[in-house]
N, C-alpha and C positions, 0 to 999 in steps of 0.2 A: 500413434501413441501420444497423448497429451503430455506436455512438459510442465505446465503450470497447474497449481492447486489452490483452491479456496476452500478448505475443509473447515476452517475454524468457524466461519460464519454460519455453517450448516450444523456444526456440532456443539458449539458453546452455548451453555444453558445458564450461565451465571449472570451477574448483575452487569448492566450496560450503564455506565455512568463514570463521571470523571471527578477526581479529588478526594476519593475515600481512601485508597491505599494504592501502592505501586502495582501490585498484581492486577487489580480491577482496572487501573488506568491502562496498563499494557494490553489486557484482554479487550478493552473498549477501543483502543486505537487500532488494533488488528481487526476487530469487527467492523468499525467504520471504514477502514480502508478497503476491506474486501467487499463491503456493501457498495462503496463509492465506485469501485472498479467494475461493478457488474456492466456487462455489455450494453444492455437495454438502457440503464441510467446514463451511461457514457454517451451513448448516441443522442439522447435527449439533452444532456447538459452541456456537452462540448461546444455546441454551436452558439450557446448563450453566454459563454465565458468571454470576457474582454481579452484583448491581446495582452493587456498587463496581468490579468489573472492567469492566463495560460503561461506566461513567462515566469510568474511568481511560483506556480505549481511545479514547472519544470526545474527551476533554479533550486528551489527547496529540496526536491527529490535527488537531484545531482549532488547537491551538498551533503546530504545525508549519506548517500552512497559512497562518495569520496571520503567522508570523514569517518565512517564506521566499518567499511569493508576493505580487506586487502585486495590486492589486484586479482589474486586467484579467487577469493570469495566473490568478487564482482563478476568474473567470467562464469564461474560455476553457478552461483545462485541467482544472478540477475539476468545475465545474458544466456545462461543455460547452454554455453557452448563447450563446456568440459575441457577448456584449454589447459 
């Protein structure tokens, strides 16, 4: 059974753009992140990223997780370990 889902990118039919309003911004970020994390795209782009770019992405994601998730949310939602 698959633990991860990326349904928003498959079902969202609203505007993709940034700066119009908060709801559109949120939907656009979800859409972009799900598109960005596509396995085929990742296989293509990962080798082209510099070490600095890899570190920036990793650091930003870690900072967001640390700043916005509780310990329990981190384990349940990100690690999917249901601790």
